N, C-alpha and C positions, 0 to 999 in steps of 0.2 A: 818389611810389612806382608801381614797375612793376605791372599787374593780376595776372601773375603769382606775384608776391611777397603782393599784398594778398589774394589767393584762396588762396593756398597752404595744404595738408592741416594742417602746422604751426600755420597761425594760427587755422584754423578749430577746430580741436582745441582751442586755447587757450580759444576760447568755449564749447567746450561745455559745457552745464550750468549756464552763468552767465547771469543775470537781467543784462542792459548797463546798466539803468537803477540798479541796486543797487551798479555798480561805481565807486566813488568812489578817485583816487589819493590818499591820507589822507597824502601828503609829500610837497609840492610847494613848492620856494622861490623867491620872489615876488623878483627883484633888479632893480635899476635904477639910474641915476646922477642921477635928479631932473631931467633935463631936458624933462620932462613938467610939471614945475610940483608933482610929487605927494608931493614931499618927503623922496624917498629918497636916501639919502647911502654913497657910496663914501669911505673914510677916503684921504686922499691920498697915505699911507704904500703903499698899493697901486697907485698909480699913478705910482711914483718907481721908476726905474732903480738907484736909490741902495739901495734895500731890494728886490734881485731875489727872493727867494722871496715875499714878498706881492704883488710887479708880477706874478709868475708864477700864484699864486692868482685873482688877476683877470684873468686873460687865460683861464686854464683857464676861469671861470664863464660869460665873455662869448662865449667862443667855443664852448662846450657849447650857450649858448643861439642862437648863431649870429647872433649883435649886435657881434662886437668890432670891425667896421668901419662900424657904423650911427650915424656920429659926431655925427648931426644929429637922431636920434631913437632912440637907445638903449630907452627906456623902451618906447617904444611897440611898437618893433620885437620886441622880448623877450616882451610879450604876445602878438602876431601870432604869434610863431613856435609858444608853446605853442597856440594856437588850432589851427592849422596842422598841430600834430604830433596834436592831437584829433580830428581829420576822420579819421585811418585808424582809431581804437578805434569800436568799435558806438555808435549812437546813445543818449544817455542816461548815456553815461561822462561822468564829471566829474573835476576836480582842486581840492584842497583848498591853497589859496596860504596862505604862512603870511606873516604882517608877521612883523618881526625887531628885539626891543627892543635898546639902545643898553647898555652897559656903566655900572653905577652904583656907588657907592662903598656903604662902610656904613652911610652917613646918607643914601643914598637920590639922591646927586648926581650926574648924568650925567657920564661920564667919556668925552669924545669922542676924547681921543687913543688911549684903552683900546679906541674902538668899531670894528670893521673894517666894519662896513655898517651901514646901519640902514634899515629898511622898515616906515615909520608903520602904524599898524593903519587910518589914513583912507584912507591907500593901498589895502591890500589891500580894505578894504570897498569902496571907490570901483569897484574892478578887477573885484572880484567882481560888484559891482551891476551893471555894464556889460556884463557878459557873464554872465548868469543862466546861459545853456542847457549852459555850459562848467565856471563856477567856481564854489566856492564859498571861505571863508577861516575861517582861524585868528586870534586876536590874538595880541600878544606885550607882554608885562606884567612890568615889575618889581617884584618883590614888596617890595622897599625902599621905593618910592615911598612918599610920604605919602597920595597920593591913589589907590592899587593897588586897594582897592575898588570906588570910584567909576568909576574907568578900565573895571573889568572890568565893572561892571554896565552901563556904556554900550555896552561892545562886545556883551554880549548883546541888548542893544535893539538895535544896529545890525545882528544877526545873525550874530556871530562864534558857531563852532559848537565852539571849541576855544583853549586857550593854550599857545603854543609857546615852549619855553626851549631855551638852550644854556648852562648853568651855567658850563663853564670860561670861555666867552667872555663871558658877560653879569656876570659876577662875582656870582653865587647861589650859595650854600649852601642847597640843599635840606631841609639838618636842621636849620637856624637858626630859633630861636623866633620871628624877625621875621617867618616865613613865614606864622605860623598864624593869622592876622586873614587871609590871601589863601586859605589853603586852606578854611578854614571858607565863604570867599564861594564858592569853586566847589564846594563839596558841595549849598550850598544853591539856585545856579544850574544845578546839573547839568552843568557844563562840564568836559570830559576835560581834564586837563593833560599833552601831548607833551613830553617832556623827553629830551633826547640823554643818554646814558649810555655809559662807557666812554670810551676816547681820542678826543681831538678834535684833530684835524689842519687842518680845513678854514678857520676863521674865526680872525683875528687877534682878541685879547680879552685880559682879566685873566689869561687863562693858567693859572686855578686849576685844576688838573687832578682835582685829591682830591674837587671837587665834582661831577665826573661817576661818583663811585661810585653804584651804583644802591641799595646798600643807605639812603643818605641820603635817599632817595624813601619811607621808612617814614612818616616823620612826615606827608606829604600824604595816606597811606593812613589812618593811623592818624585822621585828621582826618575821612574821610568821602571824600574825592575818588578820582576815578577817574583811574589813573596810565596813560598808554602810555609804556612806554620803547622811546624810538628806537633802531631797530637792532636791538634785541634785547641792547644794550650787548655786542656780537660783537667789540668791536678793546680791546685792552688790558691792563691789569692795574690791581686797585685791592685798597686794605687791607682785611682781613675783619675790621671792626669787631666782627663777633660774638664775635671772639676777643682785644677788648679796643683801646683806642685806637692801639696798637702791634704790634695783631694783622698775620700774614702776608701779603703782599702776593701775590695770587691773579688768576686770570684775571677779568675783570669778568663774562663772560659765565657762569662759574659762580655768582657770587653772582644773577646774573637769574634763573638756572636755579634757584636753591633760594629765590627768595622767587616763583617762579610754583609750585613745589612746596609751598609755606605753603599748608593751606585759609583761614587766616585772611586772605588777600588774594583769595581766589575773588570774581570779579565786580567787583573793584577794580583788581586790577592787570593790565595788557594788555603785547603788545608789538609793535611794527611790524617789518616786514621789508625797509625800505628798505635800500638798500647791503648786504645780507647776503651777495649774488652777487659783491660786489668783490673783486679778486683777494688784497687785505690784510684780508679778512674770511671769504669761504670758507674752509671745509675742515672740521674737526669742529665749529664750532658749526652751521653750517648742515647737516650731516647730522643733527645733533638735533634742531634745529628741522623739519626734514622727517620724522623718524621719530618725533617726539613728538607723535602724533595728538592726546591729549588737549586738548595746549595750542592746537590749531587755533581751536577756539572765542573763544580769547581772542588772537588776531594777527590783524594789520591789515595790507593790503599798501598800500605807497607807493614810488614810484620813487627818492626825495630829487633829483628834476629841479631843477638840471638835470645833474648827475654822472654819467648814464648817458652822457651825450654827451662824457665826457671819455675820451677813448681809451686813455690808460697805465693806466686803474685797473680795467678788466674785462679777464676773458681767457677766451672760451670755450673755447680749447683747455687751458685749467687745468681747467674744470671736466667736460671730457671725460675728461681723465688722471687725475682723482680719481673717477671714476665718476658723476658726476652728471648728466651730459648724455648722449645717444647720440651717437654719432661722426657718424651720418648729420643729424644736425639742424645740426651745426656752421655748414657752409657756408650753410645759408639763415640762422640768426640773425645770422650775421657781416653777409649781405647787409641783412637787414633794420636792423640797425643802423645802418649806412652811411646809410640815408633817413630812421630814425626811431627816433631811441633811448629813447623812451615806450613805442612798440609792441614794442622789443626787449626791453625790461625787464620786459615785461607777459607775452610769451610766453616767454621765459627762464624766468622762475619757475613758469610754467604747466607745462614741459617739465621741469622737476627732476624726480629719481626717486633715491631712496636706500634700498637692502633692499626694492623693490616698493611702496614707499610715495612718495606725493606730496603736496603742501599741499591741503588742502581746499577746496570752491568756498568756501565762506565767509571764509577768509582773503581774497579779492576782494573779497566784496560787503559792502562798510564802511560804505556808508549809514545802515543801521539803526542801527550803533554809534553814529553823529554825532547821529543826530535822535531817537535814544531818548530825551534830555534836553529835547527842544524842548518 
C-alpha cells in the first residue's frame, strides 16, 4: 500500500485512542481446499458450473482472499494473504480465525452433501499456533454430536477462545433441548458462543432459516452462556416467537434489539458488528447500532473476512448518501480498499457518524472479552 495511504490522516484518526494490542478482529473466516493436508473441505457442488450460484459463491470467497488462481497452494496462500493484510495494521492487532463445522442431522450424523465447506478445529488450531503473533482461533462444534462436550473441552485445552455456529447452514436449532448440555459446558468453561442470526445467504447447508432467529438463542443465555449475535442480526426477518409460534414476521434486528434491551441479558448477550456496513445491511439498523451508545460496551468489531474483499457487496457511496460517511473520506476509503480490505473495514467503521455519534473505542478493543474467560 502506498505510503501516502498508510500514513493518511484518516488512517491515523482511526487508530487514535486505541491500544493496538487490544484490537482483535473477532470475526474472520479461515477458508481452504485441503491442499495443505489440514483437512479443510469445499463441497464439490461449489466447484461445478452445473451449480452456478454455488460456483459463484466459491469464486467470491477465493477471489476475495486473493487465492482464486493459487492452484497448487490455496490453503497456504490464503493464510499468507491474511498475514500480509495484518501488516498494515498496528503491531499487536490480531484476527480470531473461525473453524467451521459440518451440517449434522438430528441424530448427530454428518451430512456431507449439505455441508458447504468444512474447516476442522485442528486446522484452525494449528494455523493459529503457527502464527501466534497474528492469529487466535475459535472452534466450531455441532451440539448434536454425541461427543460435543468432550470436543469442547478439548478445544478449550487447545486454546480455543470461542465457538462459532451458523445454525441455518449447520442444521442447529439453538432452542432445541439437544443443545442444553453443550450450553452448560460453555458456561462452565466460560467460552462464548458466536452465532449467526438473521438471514443467511453466504454458505450452502441445511438452509433452515428459522434457526437463525435470535430469540432462539435465549436457551443458551438461560443456561448461563455468553452469546455473541453475529452481525447483530441485521438482515432478514424472523417470526416473533414472543407472540406465539405463529407470531408475525418482523425484522431480525428488532428481535436482537429487544433482547439487548432486556436487563436479564446484561453481561451475557453481545453483538458483533461484522458485515453491518455491507450494502444489504447498512441503513436503519446500522444507524441505531451507532447511536445506541449504551450498547457499545457489549459490541465487538469483526471484519467477516474475506467478505470485505467481495467488491459488489460494499458501497462507500451509499454510506455517504445516507449520511454515515463524510463525502471527503470516500475517495480515500475506496483507494484503501483496493489495496487492503481488512484495513478498509477497520477505517470505514471508525469513520462512521450518525447524529454526531460514533462507535466507541471499546467496540474495537475486543481482546479483553475473549481473554476474560481464560
